[in-house]
N, C-alpha and C positions, 0 to 999 in steps of 0.2 A: 653696157652704157659707160661712156667716158665721164670722168669727173673733172670739172674745171674749178680752180681755186682763185678767188678774188682776195688779194692781200692789200691792206692799207696800214700805213704806219703813221701814228700821230706822236709828235714830240712837243712837250711844253715844260715850263718851269712853274712850279707851285711856290711862289715867293710870298713872303710877308715881311713887314717892317716892324722891328722892335723899337717902339717909341711911345712915350706918354705925352699926348698933345697938350695937357694942362701944365706941363713942366717946361722950363727953359732948356735950351740946348745944353748948357753947362750941367744942369741937374740930371738930364738924361745920360750924358756921358759919364758923370760921376757915379750914378747908380748902376749903369750897365757895364762900366769899366771897359774891358777889351772885347766885349761881346760884339759880334758883327751887327751893325744896324740893319742891314738888309741881308736876309738869308733865304734860301730856297732849296728845293729838291727838283732835280731833273727827272722827268717821267717820260717813259716811252711805252706806248700802247700799240700792240700788234693785233690787228683784226685779221682773221683767216676764215673766209666763208666758202665752204664747198657747195657746189651745185652740179647736179647731174645734167648732162647734155643729151637731149633726145635725138 
């Protein structure tokens, strides 16, 4: 029997914002200094599903 593979690639960015909403913009920048306000991680997921062909 032959095997067929179904492949799917998903790409996304898991991002978050470093910010304290109760503080002013000046307080946030003073506390966080040069830390990026928005940061994230690029994620790639590869699905590989084998299936037998009858």
